[in-house]
N, CA and C of each residue as an Amber inpcrd file, in Angstrom:
protein
   690
 155.7150000  30.1920000 196.8300000 154.7650000  30.3670000 197.8260000
 154.2810000  31.8790000 197.6060000 152.9260000  32.1310000 197.8010000
 152.5030000  33.3540000 197.6060000 152.1620000  34.0200000 199.0530000
 152.8400000  35.1430000 199.4180000 152.6990000  35.6710000 200.8600000
 151.6190000  36.6700000 200.7850000 151.2850000  37.3600000 199.7120000
 150.2270000  38.3750000 199.6560000 149.1960000  37.9310000 198.6890000
 147.9770000  38.2170000 199.0930000 146.7060000  37.9190000 198.4230000
 146.5740000  39.1050000 197.1760000 145.8430000  38.7810000 196.2360000
 145.6760000  39.9080000 195.1670000 144.9710000  41.1480000 195.9120000
 144.1800000  40.8860000 196.7640000 143.3940000  42.0760000 197.3340000
 144.3670000  42.9030000 198.1000000 145.2740000  42.3320000 198.8640000
 146.2640000  43.0530000 199.5700000 147.2040000  43.7940000 198.7180000
 147.5360000  43.2020000 197.5690000 148.4440000  43.9270000 196.6200000
 147.7350000  45.2150000 196.0040000 146.2930000  44.9620000 195.7070000
 145.5880000  45.9820000 195.0900000 145.3060000  47.2440000 196.2130000
 145.2540000  46.8160000 197.4350000 145.0920000  47.6530000 198.5280000
 146.4870000  48.6380000 198.5930000 147.4370000  47.9520000 198.4390000
 148.8750000  48.5550000 198.7140000 148.9970000  49.5780000 197.4090000
 148.6260000  49.0900000 196.2150000 148.7350000  49.9290000 195.0140000
 147.8310000  51.2170000 195.0670000 146.5930000  51.0400000 195.7910000
 145.7580000  52.0990000 195.8400000 146.2780000  53.3080000 196.7520000
 146.7890000  52.9070000 197.8720000 147.2420000  54.0160000 198.7000000
 148.6280000  54.6360000 198.1820000 149.4140000  53.8450000 197.4990000
 150.5470000  54.4790000 196.9190000 150.1940000  55.4290000 195.8050000
 149.1560000  54.9520000 195.0020000 148.7600000  55.8090000 193.9340000
 148.1770000  57.0440000 194.4250000 147.3280000  56.9050000 195.4830000
 146.5240000  58.0880000 196.1220000 147.7010000  59.1740000 196.5380000
 148.8320000  58.6240000 197.2680000 149.8290000  59.5870000 197.7940000
 150.4310000  60.1100000 196.5570000 150.8650000  59.4260000 195.4990000
 151.4510000  59.9770000 194.2470000 150.7380000  61.0210000 193.6780000
 149.3330000  60.7920000 193.6850000 148.2830000  61.7650000 192.9990000
 148.3290000  63.0280000 193.7770000 148.3570000  62.9400000 195.1270000
 148.4860000  64.2410000 195.9500000 149.6870000  64.8310000 195.7580000
 150.8300000  64.1160000 195.6220000 152.1730000  64.8150000 195.5460000
 152.2220000  65.6930000 194.0990000 151.6210000  65.1050000 193.1580000
 151.7580000  65.7960000 191.9520000 150.6440000  66.9460000 191.6180000
 149.6630000  66.9070000 192.5960000 148.6670000  68.0990000 192.5970000
 149.1470000  69.4850000 193.0390000 149.0700000  70.3060000 192.2540000
 149.4960000  71.7930000 192.4560000 151.0200000  71.8880000 192.9760000
 151.7990000  70.9910000 192.4730000 153.2250000  70.9170000 192.8750000
 153.9580000  72.2020000 192.7140000 153.8580000  73.0190000 191.7070000
 154.4130000  74.2490000 191.5660000 154.1510000  75.2420000 192.6330000
 152.9840000  75.2590000 193.0200000 152.4180000  76.1640000 194.0660000
 152.9950000  75.6600000 195.4400000 153.0120000  74.3620000 195.5870000
 153.4690000  73.9000000 196.8590000 154.9360000  74.1940000 197.1240000
 155.7220000  74.0000000 195.9220000 157.1920000  74.1510000 196.0430000
 157.5250000  75.7380000 196.1500000 156.9250000  76.5560000 195.5170000
 157.1700000  77.9490000 195.6170000 156.6750000  78.4630000 196.9450000
 155.5310000  78.1270000 197.3130000 155.0420000  78.6230000 198.5850000
 155.6550000  78.1380000 199.7300000 156.0640000  76.8400000 199.8420000
 156.8940000  76.3440000 200.9660000 158.3230000  77.0250000 201.0370000
 158.7660000  77.2220000 199.8080000 160.2230000  77.9190000 199.9810000
 160.0430000  79.3830000 200.4740000 159.0760000  79.9610000 199.8470000
 159.0070000  81.4110000 200.4320000 158.7510000  81.5980000 201.7370000
 157.7380000  80.7170000 202.2600000 157.3560000  80.8590000 203.7060000
 158.5090000  80.6050000 204.6810000 159.3510000  79.4480000 204.2560000
 160.4250000  79.0740000 205.0560000 161.4050000  80.2780000 205.1820000
 161.9120000  80.7020000 203.9400000 162.8140000  81.9900000 203.8020000
 162.3760000  83.0130000 204.5070000 161.0470000  83.4130000 204.5270000
 160.5990000  84.4710000 205.1430000 160.6060000  84.5250000 206.5680000
 160.4320000  83.2920000 207.1500000 160.2930000  83.0560000 208.6080000
 161.4550000  83.3410000 209.4000000 162.6060000  83.1100000 208.9200000
 163.8580000  83.1440000 209.5480000 164.4180000  84.6580000 209.9130000
 164.2000000  85.5000000 208.8500000 164.6340000  86.8930000 209.1020000
 164.0030000  87.5400000 210.4040000 162.5610000  87.2530000 210.2520000
 161.6730000  87.8950000 211.4340000 161.9520000  87.1230000 212.7480000
 162.1950000  85.8200000 212.7530000 162.3670000  85.1390000 213.8860000
 163.6680000  85.6880000 214.6290000 164.7870000  85.6930000 213.8290000
 166.0080000  86.2940000 214.3300000 166.0030000  87.6960000 214.7800000
 165.2740000  88.4830000 214.0490000 165.2220000  90.0590000 214.4070000
 164.5880000  90.1330000 215.7400000 163.4470000  89.2640000 216.0310000
 162.7820000  89.3720000 217.2460000 163.6160000  88.9600000 218.3320000
 164.4640000  87.8810000 218.1390000 165.4410000  87.4120000 219.1980000
 166.2740000  88.3610000 219.6350000 166.8970000  89.1550000 218.6660000
 167.8420000  90.1240000 218.9610000 167.2750000  91.5320000 219.4700000
 166.0530000  91.7890000 219.2990000 165.4880000  93.1050000 219.5710000
 164.4430000  93.0650000 220.6070000 163.9810000  92.0270000 221.0950000
 162.9030000  91.8510000 222.0200000 163.2730000  92.3010000 223.3910000
 164.3670000  92.4390000 223.7250000 164.7590000  92.9130000 225.1080000
 165.2880000  91.8730000 225.9820000 165.6140000  92.1530000 227.1520000
 166.2420000  91.1770000 228.0790000 165.1580000  89.9260000 228.2930000
 165.7870000  88.7240000 228.1480000 164.8870000  87.6260000 228.1380000
 164.8640000  87.0310000 229.5330000 163.7120000  86.4310000 230.0480000
 163.5910000  85.6720000 231.3470000 164.2280000  84.3000000 231.0340000
 165.0940000  83.8840000 231.8980000 165.6290000  82.5820000 231.7920000
 164.7380000  81.5480000 232.5050000 164.3010000  80.5440000 231.6560000
 163.2920000  79.5390000 232.2060000 163.9890000  78.5650000 233.0730000
 163.3000000  78.2610000 234.2320000 163.8230000  77.2690000 235.1690000
 163.9010000  75.8600000 234.6550000 164.8600000  75.1380000 235.3480000
 164.9030000  73.7060000 234.9480000 164.0080000  73.0920000 235.9150000
 163.4090000  71.8060000 235.5170000 162.6660000  71.1360000 236.3360000
 163.3790000  69.7070000 236.5590000 162.7590000  68.9020000 237.3770000
 163.3850000  67.6040000 237.5040000 163.4800000  66.7490000 236.4260000
 162.4180000  66.8550000 235.5030000 162.3410000  66.1070000 234.2030000
 163.4730000  66.5340000 233.3600000 163.9720000  67.8450000 233.3160000
 165.0100000  68.3500000 232.3360000 166.2480000  67.6950000 232.8180000
 166.5490000  67.3790000 234.1940000 167.7290000  66.7750000 234.5760000
 167.8250000  65.4100000 234.2700000 166.6590000  64.7090000 234.1280000
 166.6550000  63.4080000 233.6100000 167.1570000  63.2110000 232.1240000
 166.9160000  64.2030000 231.2890000 167.2130000  64.0860000 229.8990000
 168.6670000  64.2120000 229.6880000 169.2460000  63.2680000 229.0870000
 170.7840000  63.2560000 228.9930000 171.0300000  64.1870000 227.5550000
 172.1530000  64.7180000 227.7590000 172.4070000  65.4010000 226.4820000
 173.0010000  64.2780000 225.3430000 172.3850000  64.4240000 224.1710000
 172.5610000  63.4230000 223.2740000 172.7270000  64.0990000 221.8030000
 174.0110000  64.6540000 221.4330000 174.0980000  65.2740000 220.2590000
 173.8390000  64.6260000 219.0920000 173.8200000  63.1190000 219.1210000
 173.7020000  62.3720000 217.9240000 172.1550000  62.6440000 217.3770000
 171.4970000  63.1630000 218.2360000 169.9450000  63.5220000 217.7150000
 169.7930000  64.8250000 216.9740000 170.8850000  65.4730000 216.7030000
 170.9060000  66.6550000 216.0310000 170.1200000  66.6080000 214.6630000
 170.5050000  65.3450000 213.8760000 169.7720000  65.2750000 212.5360000
 168.2810000  65.0150000 212.7280000 167.9320000  64.4910000 213.8120000
 166.4530000  64.4600000 214.0050000 165.9140000  65.7880000 214.3180000
 166.5640000  66.4660000 215.0500000 166.1570000  67.8530000 215.4100000
 166.0040000  68.6920000 214.1630000 166.7980000  68.6210000 213.2770000
 166.9320000  69.3570000 211.9840000 165.8590000  68.7170000 210.9560000
 165.5150000  67.5280000 211.0750000 164.6020000  66.7540000 210.1550000
 163.1180000  67.4480000 210.1840000 163.0050000  68.4020000 211.2270000
 161.4900000  68.9750000 211.1270000 161.3760000  69.6880000 209.7810000
 162.4780000  70.3300000 209.2540000 162.0490000  71.1900000 208.1540000
 161.7360000  70.1850000 206.7570000 162.0790000  69.0050000 206.9090000
 161.7070000  67.9820000 205.9810000 160.3540000  67.5310000 206.1910000
 159.9780000  67.2900000 207.4960000 158.8410000  66.7590000 208.1910000
 157.5870000  67.6710000 207.7820000 157.8960000  68.8530000 208.1300000
 156.6830000  69.9810000 207.9630000 156.3660000  70.1030000 206.5590000
 157.2770000  69.7770000 205.5640000 156.9470000  69.8390000 204.1800000
 156.1430000  68.8520000 203.7450000 155.8730000  67.6630000 204.3760000
 155.0240000  66.4540000 203.8920000 153.7650000  66.8490000 203.9200000
 153.0050000  67.5310000 204.7660000 151.4400000  67.8480000 204.6750000
 151.1900000  68.7190000 203.4400000 152.3000000  69.6370000 203.3640000
 152.1510000  70.5650000 202.1780000 152.2160000  69.6960000 200.9550000
 153.0330000  68.7460000 200.7340000 153.2340000  68.0330000 199.4950000
 151.9630000  67.1030000 199.2900000 151.5970000  66.5790000 200.3460000
 150.3920000  65.6090000 200.2320000 148.9110000  66.2670000 200.3610000
 148.8920000  67.6040000 200.2570000 147.6490000  68.1700000 200.2110000
 147.0190000  67.9480000 198.8720000 145.6330000  67.3870000 199.0350000
 144.8390000  67.0330000 197.8610000 144.3270000  68.1370000 197.0590000
 144.1530000  69.3890000 197.5690000 143.5650000  70.4790000 196.8610000
 143.7840000  71.6340000 197.4990000 143.4720000  72.6980000 196.9710000
 143.6970000  74.1980000 197.3520000 143.1670000  74.3410000 198.8350000
 142.0900000  73.8320000 199.2050000 141.5180000  73.9620000 200.4650000
 142.4020000  73.4310000 201.4940000 142.9080000  72.1450000 201.2150000
 143.6090000  71.4960000 202.2630000 144.9770000  72.1960000 202.3540000
 145.5530000  72.5130000 201.1920000 146.7830000  73.4240000 201.1820000
 146.6220000  74.8200000 201.9010000 145.4640000  75.3390000 201.8590000
 145.3140000  76.5960000 202.4990000 145.2410000  76.4040000 203.9850000
 144.3890000  75.2820000 204.3310000 144.0960000  75.0350000 205.6840000
 145.4630000  74.8410000 206.6020000 146.3630000  74.1120000 205.9640000
 147.6290000  73.8110000 206.6930000 148.4410000  74.9640000 206.7320000
 148.4970000  75.7960000 205.5920000 149.4670000  77.0250000 205.4550000
 148.7980000  78.0590000 206.5640000 147.5000000  78.1730000 206.4690000
 146.9080000  79.0390000 207.5850000 147.0970000  78.7240000 208.9950000
 147.0190000  77.3710000 209.2400000 147.3850000  76.8430000 210.7020000
 148.7750000  77.3620000 210.9160000 149.7400000  77.1280000 210.2140000
 151.1160000  77.2940000 210.4190000 151.3870000  78.9030000 210.5600000
 150.5510000  79.7150000 209.8650000 150.7640000  81.1330000 209.8380000
 150.1950000  81.5400000 211.2350000 149.0870000  81.1700000 211.6830000
 148.5510000  81.5650000 212.8920000 149.3340000  81.0970000 214.2520000
 149.9820000  79.9100000 214.0740000 150.8240000  79.3420000 215.0550000
 151.9350000  80.1380000 215.0700000 152.6110000  80.4660000 213.9720000
 153.8230000  81.3560000 214.1060000 153.5930000  82.7110000 214.6730000
 152.3090000  83.3170000 214.1860000 152.0530000  84.6160000 214.6700000
 151.9490000  84.8010000 216.2020000 151.2620000  83.6440000 216.7340000
 151.0200000  83.6930000 218.1460000 152.2990000  83.5990000 218.8000000
 153.1690000  82.6560000 218.3960000 154.4590000  82.4560000 219.0680000
 155.3990000  83.7140000 218.8570000 155.3390000  84.4030000 217.8440000
 156.1520000  85.4910000 217.6090000 155.5850000  86.6870000 218.5350000
 154.4170000  86.9100000 218.7610000 153.7690000  87.7870000 219.5530000
 154.3090000  87.4470000 221.0060000 154.3250000  86.2540000 221.5100000
 154.8370000  85.9560000 222.7930000 156.2330000  86.1710000 222.9570000
 157.1630000  85.7970000 221.8500000 158.4510000  86.0690000 221.8000000
 158.8160000  87.5580000 222.1500000 157.8980000  88.4480000 221.6050000
 158.2230000  89.8520000 221.3950000 157.8750000  90.5470000 222.8870000
 156.6280000  90.1330000 223.4330000 156.1320000  90.5660000 224.6590000
 156.6340000  89.8990000 225.8870000 157.0390000  88.7690000 225.7730000
 157.5850000  88.0200000 226.9140000 158.7710000  87.1330000 226.4490000
 159.7980000  87.8130000 226.1230000 161.1030000  87.1010000 225.7310000
 161.6470000  86.1800000 226.7750000 161.9600000  84.9490000 226.3960000
 162.4350000  83.8880000 227.2830000 163.6780000  83.2210000 226.7120000
 164.4010000  82.7160000 227.4730000 165.7090000  81.9470000 227.0400000
 165.8920000  80.6370000 228.0470000 166.5050000  79.7370000 227.3760000
 166.9440000  78.5680000 228.1810000 168.0880000  78.8560000 228.9590000
 168.2510000  78.0310000 230.0010000 169.6130000  78.2360000 231.0290000
 170.9050000  78.0060000 229.9430000 171.9230000  78.5650000 230.4080000
 173.1930000  78.4550000 229.6140000 173.8240000  77.1390000 229.9750000
 173.4300000  76.1180000 229.3600000 174.0130000  74.7990000 229.3510000
 175.6090000  74.7960000 228.9960000 176.2950000  74.0070000 229.5620000
 177.6270000  73.8440000 229.3210000 177.7670000  72.5660000 228.3550000
 178.0620000  73.0610000 227.1500000 177.9070000  72.1100000 226.0760000
 179.4300000  72.1210000 225.3410000 179.9370000  71.0380000 225.1880000
 181.2990000  70.9490000 224.3460000 180.8700000  70.5070000 222.9810000
 180.8700000  71.4680000 222.2330000 180.7260000  71.2230000 220.7530000
 181.8900000  71.5140000 219.8820000 182.2360000  70.6820000 219.0450000
 183.4900000  70.7010000 218.3210000 183.3420000  71.8390000 217.2600000
 184.2150000  72.9660000 217.2830000 184.2030000  74.0100000 216.4490000
 184.1110000  73.4430000 214.9770000 183.1730000  74.0840000 214.1550000
 182.9210000  73.7220000 212.6850000 181.9800000  72.5160000 212.6110000
 181.4810000  71.8660000 213.7450000 180.6330000  70.8880000 213.5940000
 179.0440000  71.5450000 213.5610000 178.1060000  70.5500000 213.2430000
 176.7050000  71.0530000 213.1460000 176.2070000  71.6950000 214.3040000
 176.4660000  70.9740000 215.3530000 176.0380000  71.3440000 216.7030000
 176.5700000  72.7020000 217.0370000 177.8440000  73.0120000 216.6810000
 178.5250000  74.3510000 217.1620000 177.9030000  75.3470000 216.3490000
 177.5370000  75.1790000 214.9830000 176.9070000  76.0280000 214.1280000
 175.4560000  76.2710000 214.6620000 174.8220000  75.1680000 215.1780000
 173.4220000  75.5490000 215.6190000 173.3410000  76.3890000 216.8860000
 174.2800000  76.1970000 217.7310000 174.4460000  77.0210000 218.9850000
 174.8440000  78.3550000 218.7570000 175.6740000  78.5410000 217.7250000
 176.1290000  79.9410000 217.3350000 175.1150000  80.7980000 216.6320000
 174.1780000  80.1950000 215.8460000 173.0830000  80.8190000 215.1030000
 171.9570000  80.9510000 215.8320000 171.3200000  79.7520000 216.3540000
 170.1520000  79.7660000 217.0240000 170.4100000  79.6150000 218.5170000
 170.5130000  80.8910000 219.1730000 170.8680000  81.0260000 220.5150000
 169.8400000  80.6870000 221.3850000 169.9200000  80.8910000 222.6590000
 168.9580000  80.2940000 223.6460000 167.5410000  80.9850000 223.6840000
 167.6100000  82.1330000 222.8400000 166.3520000  82.9690000 222.9140000
 165.0520000  82.2880000 222.2600000 164.0420000  83.0710000 222.3660000
 162.7100000  82.5800000 221.6580000 162.3990000  81.1570000 222.1180000
 162.4160000  80.8790000 223.3520000 162.3320000  79.6240000 223.8400000
 160.8100000  79.2130000 224.1420000 160.1760000  79.9090000 224.6320000
 158.6670000  79.5590000 225.1030000 157.7250000  80.4680000 224.1430000
 156.7500000  79.7160000 223.4170000 156.7290000  78.3160000 223.3590000
 157.6940000  77.7270000 222.3220000 157.9680000  76.5100000 222.4200000
 158.8180000  75.9780000 221.4090000 158.1660000  75.8760000 220.0230000
 158.5800000  76.5450000 218.9520000 157.9090000  76.3480000 217.6590000
 158.3260000  75.0610000 217.2050000 159.4660000  74.6480000 217.5140000
 159.8840000  73.2720000 216.9180000 158.9340000  72.2290000 217.3670000
 158.3830000  72.2890000 218.5000000 157.3080000  71.2280000 219.0820000
 156.2230000  71.5570000 218.4040000 155.7570000  72.8780000 218.5300000
 154.3960000  73.0800000 217.9920000 154.3660000  72.6560000 216.5160000
 155.2190000  72.9140000 215.7100000 155.2080000  72.6440000 214.1960000
 155.2420000  71.1280000 214.1150000 155.9890000  70.2910000 214.8900000
 155.9480000  68.9850000 214.9920000 154.6130000  68.1680000 215.1600000
 154.0630000  68.7750000 216.2980000 152.5890000  68.3430000 216.6140000
 151.5900000  68.6630000 215.6570000 151.6240000  69.8360000 215.2360000
 150.6980000  70.1840000 214.1880000 150.7280000  69.3560000 212.9340000
 152.0930000  69.1480000 212.5750000 152.2710000  68.3380000 211.2870000
 151.7460000  67.0130000 211.6610000 152.1460000  66.4920000 212.6350000
 151.6300000  65.1090000 212.9880000 150.2130000  64.9210000 212.7660000
 149.4750000  65.6700000 213.3900000 148.0830000  65.5650000 213.2690000
 147.5520000  65.7120000 211.8820000 148.1090000  66.6130000 211.0750000
 147.5700000  66.9090000 209.7700000 147.9200000  65.5890000 209.0040000
 149.1870000  65.2090000 209.1530000 149.7610000  64.0770000 208.2440000
 149.0210000  62.8280000 208.5990000 148.5230000  62.5860000 209.9440000
 147.8000000  61.4250000 210.2960000 146.6000000  61.5160000 209.6710000
 145.8860000  62.5380000 209.5500000 144.6240000  62.5370000 208.7310000
 144.7630000  62.2940000 207.2820000 145.7780000  62.7360000 206.7280000
 146.0620000  62.5440000 205.3140000 146.2500000  61.0930000 204.8400000
 147.2810000  60.4920000 205.8800000 147.4640000  59.0680000 205.6790000
 146.2260000  58.1380000 205.8980000 145.4550000  58.5890000 206.8250000
 144.2080000  57.7860000 207.0910000 143.2510000  57.8350000 205.7890000
 143.1930000  58.9890000 205.3140000 142.2540000  59.1840000 204.1320000
 142.6800000  58.3950000 202.9290000 144.0090000  58.2960000 202.6390000
 144.4320000  57.4270000 201.5690000 144.4280000  55.8390000 201.8600000
 144.1080000  55.4860000 203.1140000 144.1390000  54.0790000 203.4950000
 145.6390000  53.5760000 203.6900000 146.6980000  54.3950000 204.0950000
 147.9100000  54.0110000 204.4420000 148.0560000  53.0850000 205.3630000
 148.9170000  51.9640000 205.3560000 149.0250000  51.0180000 206.3890000
 149.3750000  51.4670000 207.8140000 149.1110000  50.7540000 208.8190000
 149.2440000  51.1590000 210.1320000 150.8170000  51.4780000 210.4730000
 151.7190000  50.8480000 209.7690000 153.1060000  50.8860000 210.1320000
 153.5510000  52.3780000 209.6670000 153.0460000  52.7940000 208.5660000
 153.2920000  54.1660000 208.0820000 152.7050000  55.2420000 209.0780000
 151.4970000  55.0410000 209.4650000 150.7480000  56.0150000 210.3800000
 151.6780000  55.9300000 211.7110000 152.1700000  54.8420000 212.1610000
 152.9760000  54.8480000 213.4500000 154.2680000  55.4490000 213.3690000
 154.9180000  55.3190000 212.1420000 156.1210000  56.0580000 211.7580000
 155.9540000  57.5020000 211.9380000 154.8960000  57.9350000 211.4680000
 154.5000000  59.3770000 211.3770000 154.5100000  59.9000000 212.8900000
 153.7670000  59.1340000 213.7900000 153.8080000  59.6040000 215.2960000
 155.2230000  59.4470000 215.8840000 155.9910000  58.4560000 215.4840000
 157.2150000  58.2310000 216.0910000 158.1840000  59.2720000 215.7180000
 158.0810000  59.6700000 214.4280000 158.8880000  60.7950000 213.8750000
 158.6030000  62.0650000 214.6250000 157.3940000  62.4250000 214.9200000
 157.0610000  63.6070000 215.7210000 157.5920000  63.5950000 217.0490000
 157.4160000  62.4160000 217.7810000 157.8620000  62.2890000 219.2040000
 159.3570000  62.4790000 219.3290000 159.9290000  61.8270000 218.1980000
 161.5900000  61.8720000 218.1730000 161.9710000  63.2600000 218.1070000
 161.2720000  64.1550000 217.3350000 161.6770000  65.5710000 217.1440000
 161.4520000  66.2950000 218.3650000 160.3650000  66.0010000 219.0310000
 160.0000000  66.6980000 220.3090000 161.1190000  66.3040000 221.2980000
 161.4830000  65.0900000 221.3760000 162.4080000  64.6460000 222.4150000
 163.7540000  65.2220000 222.1350000 164.1350000  65.3690000 220.6920000
 165.5400000  65.9090000 220.4450000 165.6230000  67.3030000 220.7770000
 164.4940000  68.0440000 220.9680000 164.6530000  69.5960000 221.3430000
 165.1980000  69.7060000 222.7290000 164.9990000  68.5810000 223.6210000
 165.6230000  68.6560000 224.9080000 166.9440000  67.9940000 224.9750000
 166.9840000  66.8810000 224.1680000 168.3860000  66.2160000 224.0770000
 169.4890000  66.9690000 223.4650000 169.3370000  67.9480000 222.6070000
 170.1880000  68.6240000 221.9750000 170.4720000  70.0690000 222.7520000
 169.6670000  70.2550000 223.8860000 169.6160000  71.3320000 224.6930000
 169.3400000  72.6500000 224.0930000 168.2950000  72.5590000 223.1730000
 167.5790000  73.7280000 222.6320000 166.3750000  74.3100000 223.3400000
 165.8220000  73.2830000 224.1040000 164.5620000  73.5520000 224.8400000
 164.5800000  72.8020000 226.1110000 163.6680000  73.2620000 227.0400000
 163.4640000  72.6630000 228.3430000 161.9430000  72.3950000 228.4320000
 161.5600000  71.8300000 229.4390000 160.2490000  71.0490000 229.4810000
 159.1550000  72.2270000 229.4870000 159.4740000  73.2830000 230.0820000
 158.3300000  74.2840000 230.0630000 158.0450000  74.7480000 228.6380000
 158.9920000  75.1330000 227.8910000 158.6220000  75.5640000 226.4350000
 158.1930000  74.4130000 225.5990000 158.6030000  73.1470000 226.0340000
 158.1380000  71.9950000 225.0670000 156.6000000  71.8520000 225.4940000
 156.2030000  72.0640000 226.6710000 154.7650000  71.9970000 226.8740000
 154.0550000  73.0930000 226.2740000 154.5680000  74.2540000 226.2640000
 154.0040000  75.5090000 225.6550000 153.8340000  75.1700000 224.0370000
 154.7900000  74.6540000 223.4670000 154.6830000  74.2690000 222.0780000
 153.8120000  73.0840000 221.8630000 153.5790000  72.1640000 222.6200000
 152.6630000  71.0920000 222.7210000 151.3850000  71.5960000 222.7230000
 150.9670000  72.5520000 223.5780000 149.6610000  73.0530000 223.6870000
 149.2810000  73.7910000 222.3840000 150.2500000  74.5880000 221.8260000
 149.8290000  75.3740000 220.6290000 149.6480000  74.5260000 219.4950000
 150.4750000  73.4150000 219.3530000 150.4410000  72.4870000 218.2260000
 149.0300000  71.9100000 218.2790000 148.7350000  71.3970000 219.4570000
 147.3960000  70.7420000 219.6790000 146.2250000  71.6230000 219.3850000
 146.3450000  72.6240000 219.7930000 145.1420000  73.6290000 219.6580000
 144.9700000  73.7590000 218.1560000 145.9660000  74.2470000 217.3570000
 145.9700000  74.5060000 216.0780000 145.6120000  73.1890000 215.3400000
 146.0680000  72.0520000 215.7180000 145.7830000  70.8820000 215.0790000
 144.3570000  70.6090000 215.1380000 143.7510000  70.6660000 216.3660000
 142.4090000  70.3590000 216.5970000 141.4370000  71.2570000 215.7710000
 141.9210000  72.5500000 215.7500000 140.9530000  73.5360000 214.9180000
 141.1450000  73.0920000 213.5430000 142.2270000  72.6690000 213.0690000
 142.2740000  72.5240000 211.5080000 141.3380000  71.0630000 211.2870000
 141.4190000  70.2310000 212.2610000 140.5880000  69.0960000 212.1100000
 139.2270000  69.3500000 212.0950000 138.6990000  70.2750000 212.8530000
 137.3630000  70.6380000 212.8900000 136.9790000  71.3460000 211.5670000
 137.8040000  72.2080000 211.0440000 137.5640000  72.9230000 209.9350000
 137.5580000  71.9940000 208.6950000 138.5450000  70.9140000 208.6930000
 138.6230000  70.0080000 207.6020000 137.3320000  69.1470000 207.5920000
 136.9560000  68.7040000 208.7900000 135.7820000  67.8760000 208.8230000
 134.5060000  68.6590000 208.3550000 134.3960000  69.8790000 208.6390000
 133.1360000  70.6580000 208.3270000 133.2560000  70.8180000 206.8630000
 134.4030000  71.2180000 206.1430000 134.5670000  71.2490000 204.7390000
 134.2630000  70.0640000 204.0390000 134.6030000  68.8630000 204.6750000
 134.2930000  67.5080000 203.9220000 132.8980000  67.4680000 203.9790000
 132.2140000  67.6810000 205.1180000 130.6690000  67.5240000 205.1780000
 130.0880000  68.3650000 204.1520000 130.4950000  69.5520000 203.8970000
 129.6980000  70.3910000 203.0300000 130.0080000  69.8480000 201.5370000
 131.0120000  69.3160000 201.3530000 131.4800000  68.8640000 199.9720000
 130.7080000  67.6000000 199.5920000 130.5070000  66.8470000 200.6190000
 129.8580000  65.3690000 200.2800000 128.7200000  65.3810000 199.4960000
 127.6280000  66.3700000 199.9420000 126.4200000  66.0850000 199.1460000
 126.6510000  66.5540000 197.7940000 127.4230000  67.4150000 197.3900000
 127.6920000  67.6820000 195.9650000 128.4350000  66.5590000 195.2130000
């Protein structure tokens, strides 16, 4: 018995081939650029955390008290660094690659300025982390500073918006586009579940990610409109 028609198989082949073509386009530039950007971000991030002055401790809300501590979501929290690489990998040309990179740079610059002039920190949660575990390492390295806005959240939201547009352009199936949204939501939730952020800085990160995502969408739409007549 045949479960899939020839047209459905052809459609599946097309979006997979389109994704593969995007992955192989400019891949040396993507690899080097993503590596340099990631490695260059952390020294500046931690330097500001240590030298920005006394941080204002963010208050807890009723919503924060409803979020249970769930350390099993730590891999989801850390998966951001793989998730954010996907729009870079799937950039179809230099313009799209530059657009996403520029958006990330602007978002990072805005957050770092806020971190410097308005240093914030989350409350000192009592967390029992096994010495030597991944959670213990995270808490030791990435302390409670640089809380608002949450760059983890803003990067997740921005990535989700750009990736959704890329998947739509290649005709990816609905389940894959839904998975993209679910991944972003899971990362956002994990920031509170592993006690790295509270609701206030999550909302700040959400606003920043949406603002840059909307801007990049408008810029991408304008660029596509200009290219279409040619």
